[in-house]
Structures are given as structure tokens and as C-alpha cells.
Residue, then its C-alpha position, 0 to 999 in steps of 0.5 A: m267157772s273160776w273165781h278169777p276177778a278178770n272174768g266178771l263172776r265176782s261182779w255179777l254175783i255182787q250185783r245179783l246178791s245185792a239186788v236180791y237183798m234190796a228187794i227182800f228188804m223193800v218188801a219187808v219194809i212195805i209189809a211192816v209199815s202196812i201192818c203197823f203204820p207209824s203215824s208220828y215222828n216218835q213212832w217212826h224214830g222208835w221203829i227205825a231205832h230198833p236194832i234189827v231195823n237199824v242193822a237191816t237198813a244199814a245193810f241195805f245202804i251197803a248193798l245199794m252202794f255195792h250194787t251202784w258201784v258194779g253197775m256204774r263201773d261197768v257202764i263207765i268201762d264199756y262206754v268211756h274210752p279215754l283212759a284218763l277220763r275213765l279213771l277220773l270218773l271211776v275215782l269220782l264215782g267211788s269217792s261219792l259212793l263212799l261218802m254217801g255210804i258213810w253219811g247214811i250209816r252215820i245217820l242210822f247210828s245217830v238214831m240208835p238210843 
């Protein structure tokens, strides 16, 4: 196996690593919320504002953006054949994912004390 970008190993690895992180994060959140369920807004705010939870959630959003990019990019490349339309869809996808990622991270950092 080589690390040449044309063979898809990098995309495959990004897809798998991001999926593993997101699965571990979701299980950890379910366990944490099950153990001590925050019942008010202030408790939820305090929980999400904790630096470890905040950074882990930011990493979750980043992993989600990479995971979505790789999956949707592969679908677009495989099934959209006109080059101009393919490029347009890839630019729209990348731009929208970038804007959503910035929005999500900005919200998380606005919660921090």
C-alpha cells in the first residue's frame, strides 16, 4: 500500500477514523448523560462549557465534517458525470460544510466561560 493520494487510502482512513471517533463520542455522551442527567438549562450549559466536553464536541463536529466530505465527494465523483456540474456540486458541498463547521465551532466557543 502506498500513501499516494490517487489510490484512495487517505480518504478511506479519514472515513474510518472519523467514524470510530464519532461512535466513541456518542457512546461516551450517552453514558455521561445517563449517569448524571442535566435537568435544567444551567446544568446543560455548565456541562457543555466544561473544557474537556467542549473540545471533544468540537472534535466531533470536525470529524463529522471530514466524514461527510469524503462520503459525499465519493458519491458526487462516482455518479455525476458532467465535469462542470461535478465541480459546482463539490464547491457547494465544500463551502456549505466549511460554513456549518465554522458555525458549530463558533457556537461551542461562545459557550465557554
